[in-house]
PAMAR-836703 format. One record per residue (C-alpha): residue number from 0; x, y, z. Coordinates in pm, 1 decimal, always signed. Layout:
<recs>
<rec><nr>NUM</nr><u>X</u><v>Y</v><w>Z</w></rec>
...
</recs>
This chain:
<recs>
<rec><nr>0</nr><u>-1652.6</u><v>+1536.6</v><w>+1241.6</w></rec>
<rec><nr>1</nr><u>-1350.5</u><v>+1688.3</v><w>+1085.1</w></rec>
<rec><nr>2</nr><u>-1371.3</u><v>+1840.4</v><w>+737.7</w></rec>
<rec><nr>3</nr><u>-1220.9</u><v>+1527.4</v><w>+587.9</w></rec>
<rec><nr>4</nr><u>-1477.1</u><v>+1304.4</v><w>+752.2</w></rec>
<rec><nr>5</nr><u>-1760.4</u><v>+1531.9</v><w>+642.2</w></rec>
<rec><nr>6</nr><u>-1631.3</u><v>+1516.6</v><w>+290.7</w></rec>
<rec><nr>7</nr><u>-1642.9</u><v>+1136.1</v><w>+304.0</w></rec>
<rec><nr>8</nr><u>-2001.9</u><v>+1131.5</v><w>+421.4</w></rec>
<rec><nr>9</nr><u>-2117.5</u><v>+1384.6</v><w>+166.0</w></rec>
<rec><nr>10</nr><u>-2019.8</u><v>+1149.8</v><w>-112.2</w></rec>
<rec><nr>11</nr><u>-2147.3</u><v>+829.5</v><w>+46.3</w></rec>
<rec><nr>12</nr><u>-2430.9</u><v>+801.8</v><w>-204.5</w></rec>
<rec><nr>13</nr><u>-2184.9</u><v>+746.7</v><w>-487.2</w></rec>
<rec><nr>14</nr><u>-1981.9</u><v>+484.1</v><w>-306.1</w></rec>
<rec><nr>15</nr><u>-1976.9</u><v>+108.6</v><w>-330.2</w></rec>
<rec><nr>16</nr><u>-2010.0</u><v>-94.0</v><w>-10.1</w></rec>
<rec><nr>17</nr><u>-1633.3</u><v>-134.8</v><w>+12.1</w></rec>
<rec><nr>18</nr><u>-1574.9</u><v>+234.8</v><w>-21.1</w></rec>
<rec><nr>19</nr><u>-1845.0</u><v>+312.3</v><w>+233.9</w></rec>
<rec><nr>20</nr><u>-1683.8</u><v>+69.8</v><w>+473.0</w></rec>
<rec><nr>21</nr><u>-1354.4</u><v>+256.9</v><w>+437.2</w></rec>
<rec><nr>22</nr><u>-1522.3</u><v>+589.1</v><w>+506.4</w></rec>
<rec><nr>23</nr><u>-1716.5</u><v>+463.9</v><w>+805.3</w></rec>
<rec><nr>24</nr><u>-1392.2</u><v>+403.5</v><w>+991.7</w></rec>
<rec><nr>25</nr><u>-1224.1</u><v>+722.3</v><w>+878.9</w></rec>
<rec><nr>26</nr><u>-1260.4</u><v>+879.6</v><w>+1223.0</w></rec>
<rec><nr>27</nr><u>-982.7</u><v>+656.0</v><w>+1353.6</w></rec>
<rec><nr>28</nr><u>-747.2</u><v>+731.4</v><w>+1069.3</w></rec>
<rec><nr>29</nr><u>-436.7</u><v>+942.7</v><w>+1047.7</w></rec>
<rec><nr>30</nr><u>-405.4</u><v>+1195.6</v><w>+767.0</w></rec>
<rec><nr>31</nr><u>-205.0</u><v>+950.0</v><w>+559.1</w></rec>
<rec><nr>32</nr><u>-467.5</u><v>+682.0</v><w>+592.5</w></rec>
<rec><nr>33</nr><u>-742.1</u><v>+931.4</v><w>+510.8</w></rec>
<rec><nr>34</nr><u>-555.1</u><v>+1025.6</v><w>+199.0</w></rec>
<rec><nr>35</nr><u>-550.7</u><v>+663.7</v><w>+87.7</w></rec>
<rec><nr>36</nr><u>-922.5</u><v>+616.9</v><w>+140.8</w></rec>
<rec><nr>37</nr><u>-1025.0</u><v>+945.2</v><w>-16.3</w></rec>
<rec><nr>38</nr><u>-911.0</u><v>+816.7</v><w>-353.2</w></rec>
<rec><nr>39</nr><u>-1054.0</u><v>+469.2</v><w>-314.8</w></rec>
<rec><nr>40</nr><u>-1314.1</u><v>+529.8</v><w>-586.0</w></rec>
<rec><nr>41</nr><u>-1041.8</u><v>+501.4</v><w>-847.9</w></rec>
<rec><nr>42</nr><u>-885.1</u><v>+191.5</v><w>-698.3</w></rec>
<rec><nr>43</nr><u>-893.3</u><v>-170.5</v><w>-799.3</w></rec>
<rec><nr>44</nr><u>-994.5</u><v>-431.0</v><w>-541.8</w></rec>
<rec><nr>45</nr><u>-629.4</u><v>-506.4</v><w>-468.1</w></rec>
<rec><nr>46</nr><u>-550.4</u><v>-144.8</v><w>-401.9</w></rec>
<rec><nr>47</nr><u>-857.5</u><v>-106.8</v><w>-182.1</w></rec>
<rec><nr>48</nr><u>-751.7</u><v>-409.0</v><w>+15.6</w></rec>
<rec><nr>49</nr><u>-415.4</u><v>-243.4</v><w>+83.5</w></rec>
<rec><nr>50</nr><u>-584.7</u><v>+70.3</v><w>+211.3</w></rec>
<rec><nr>51</nr><u>-836.4</u><v>-110.0</v><w>+425.7</w></rec>
<rec><nr>52</nr><u>-556.4</u><v>-246.8</v><w>+642.5</w></rec>
<rec><nr>53</nr><u>-350.1</u><v>+70.9</v><w>+650.8</w></rec>
<rec><nr>54</nr><u>-430.2</u><v>+121.3</v><w>+1018.3</w></rec>
<rec><nr>55</nr><u>-171.3</u><v>-144.2</v><w>+1106.2</w></rec>
<rec><nr>56</nr><u>+97.5</u><v>-7.8</v><w>+878.0</w></rec>
<rec><nr>57</nr><u>+416.6</u><v>+179.5</v><w>+951.2</w></rec>
<rec><nr>58</nr><u>+489.8</u><v>+501.4</v><w>+764.0</w></rec>
<rec><nr>59</nr><u>+711.4</u><v>+314.6</v><w>+517.1</w></rec>
<rec><nr>60</nr><u>+441.5</u><v>+62.8</v><w>+439.0</w></rec>
<rec><nr>61</nr><u>+182.8</u><v>+338.1</v><w>+402.2</w></rec>
<rec><nr>62</nr><u>+410.0</u><v>+519.1</v><w>+160.2</w></rec>
<rec><nr>63</nr><u>+428.6</u><v>+205.3</v><w>-54.0</w></rec>
<rec><nr>64</nr><u>+51.0</u><v>+175.7</v><w>-62.2</w></rec>
<rec><nr>65</nr><u>-8.8</u><v>+539.2</v><w>-140.0</w></rec>
<rec><nr>66</nr><u>+156.8</u><v>+493.9</v><w>-475.9</w></rec>
<rec><nr>67</nr><u>-4.7</u><v>+160.1</v><w>-551.7</w></rec>
<rec><nr>68</nr><u>-216.0</u><v>+312.2</v><w>-830.2</w></rec>
<rec><nr>69</nr><u>+94.1</u><v>+325.9</v><w>-1048.0</w></rec>
<rec><nr>70</nr><u>+208.2</u><v>-26.1</v><w>-969.1</w></rec>
<rec><nr>71</nr><u>+198.9</u><v>-344.8</v><w>-1167.8</w></rec>
<rec><nr>72</nr><u>+42.0</u><v>-653.3</v><w>-1011.9</w></rec>
<rec><nr>73</nr><u>+383.9</u><v>-786.1</v><w>-915.1</w></rec>
<rec><nr>74</nr><u>+479.0</u><v>-466.7</v><w>-740.3</w></rec>
<rec><nr>75</nr><u>+146.0</u><v>-454.6</v><w>-561.1</w></rec>
<rec><nr>76</nr><u>+197.6</u><v>-808.7</v><w>-443.3</w></rec>
<rec><nr>77</nr><u>+532.0</u><v>-708.9</v><w>-290.9</w></rec>
<rec><nr>78</nr><u>+373.2</u><v>-420.8</v><w>-104.9</w></rec>
<rec><nr>79</nr><u>+76.5</u><v>-618.6</v><w>+16.6</w></rec>
<rec><nr>80</nr><u>+305.8</u><v>-831.3</v><w>+230.4</w></rec>
<rec><nr>81</nr><u>+526.4</u><v>-548.7</v><w>+348.0</w></rec>
<rec><nr>82</nr><u>+401.9</u><v>-593.5</v><w>+703.3</w></rec>
<rec><nr>83</nr><u>+631.1</u><v>-896.5</v><w>+737.0</w></rec>
<rec><nr>84</nr><u>+933.7</u><v>-729.6</v><w>+583.4</w></rec>
<rec><nr>85</nr><u>+1255.1</u><v>-605.1</v><w>+736.2</w></rec>
<rec><nr>86</nr><u>+1365.7</u><v>-250.4</v><w>+662.2</w></rec>
<rec><nr>87</nr><u>+1602.8</u><v>-373.0</v><w>+392.0</w></rec>
<rec><nr>88</nr><u>+1333.0</u><v>-568.7</v><w>+216.8</w></rec>
<rec><nr>89</nr><u>+1093.4</u><v>-275.1</v><w>+239.4</w></rec>
<rec><nr>90</nr><u>+1355.5</u><v>-51.1</v><w>+86.6</w></rec>
<rec><nr>91</nr><u>+1386.3</u><v>-293.1</v><w>-205.5</w></rec>
<rec><nr>92</nr><u>+1012.1</u><v>-283.3</v><w>-260.5</w></rec>
<rec><nr>93</nr><u>+997.8</u><v>+92.0</v><w>-251.9</w></rec>
<rec><nr>94</nr><u>+1213.8</u><v>+111.9</v><w>-560.5</w></rec>
<rec><nr>95</nr><u>+1047.0</u><v>-172.6</v><w>-746.9</w></rec>
<rec><nr>96</nr><u>+877.2</u><v>+69.8</v><w>-984.9</w></rec>
<rec><nr>97</nr><u>+1208.9</u><v>+117.5</v><w>-1162.6</w></rec>
<rec><nr>98</nr><u>+1282.6</u><v>-252.1</v><w>-1195.9</w></rec>
<rec><nr>99</nr><u>+1276.2</u><v>-481.4</v><w>-1493.1</w></rec>
<rec><nr>100</nr><u>+1081.5</u><v>-805.8</v><w>-1459.3</w></rec>
<rec><nr>101</nr><u>+1401.3</u><v>-999.0</v><w>-1388.7</w></rec>
<rec><nr>102</nr><u>+1506.6</u><v>-762.5</v><w>-1113.8</w></rec>
<rec><nr>103</nr><u>+1159.0</u><v>-772.7</v><w>-969.9</w></rec>
<rec><nr>104</nr><u>+1175.0</u><v>-1147.9</v><w>-956.7</w></rec>
<rec><nr>105</nr><u>+1504.1</u><v>-1135.4</v><w>-763.7</w></rec>
<rec><nr>106</nr><u>+1363.6</u><v>-897.4</v><w>-508.6</w></rec>
<rec><nr>107</nr><u>+1036.4</u><v>-1078.4</v><w>-474.8</w></rec>
<rec><nr>108</nr><u>+1220.8</u><v>-1365.8</v><w>-307.4</w></rec>
<rec><nr>109</nr><u>+1446.2</u><v>-1150.6</v><w>-93.5</w></rec>
<rec><nr>110</nr><u>+1233.7</u><v>-1225.6</v><w>+210.7</w></rec>
<rec><nr>111</nr><u>+1388.4</u><v>-1573.2</v><w>+223.2</w></rec>
<rec><nr>112</nr><u>+1744.0</u><v>-1450.9</v><w>+177.7</w></rec>
<rec><nr>113</nr><u>+2020.3</u><v>-1400.3</v><w>+428.4</w></rec>
<rec><nr>114</nr><u>+2174.5</u><v>-1053.8</v><w>+451.1</w></rec>
<rec><nr>115</nr><u>+2465.2</u><v>-1162.6</v><w>+232.7</w></rec>
<rec><nr>116</nr><u>+2239.8</u><v>-1298.5</v><w>-37.9</w></rec>
<rec><nr>117</nr><u>+2024.9</u><v>-989.3</v><w>-17.4</w></rec>
<rec><nr>118</nr><u>+2329.7</u><v>-770.9</v><w>-65.9</w></rec>
<rec><nr>119</nr><u>+2429.9</u><v>-967.7</v><w>-377.0</w></rec>
<rec><nr>120</nr><u>+2080.6</u><v>-937.4</v><w>-518.5</w></rec>
<rec><nr>121</nr><u>+2066.3</u><v>-570.7</v><w>-458.9</w></rec>
<rec><nr>122</nr><u>+2366.5</u><v>-521.1</v><w>-683.9</w></rec>
</recs>
């Protein structure tokens, strides 16, 4: 084991089943994914669900998830589906923390927009 993996195991006794499941697979994780799991004890179920699937994520998607602790439910919902997003749509999500509810609502539907519509929305 690496130090990170050892650290996971050492604290297994304090973990829930979900958290233990995350740790069990930590050997296959990159540093970014490990980082996500290490803090899973403080996460809600939604946030844990994001981390559990981080193995299939790109760096951009992982970056979105890493900051999910500070997100509202709407923002988390955007990130959860980031796997299906284009780069433009992902970029919109990344900045959703600074959005008002109205702006958030515009961006939430950007997946169905053409590039022209997306450009209008963005401004």
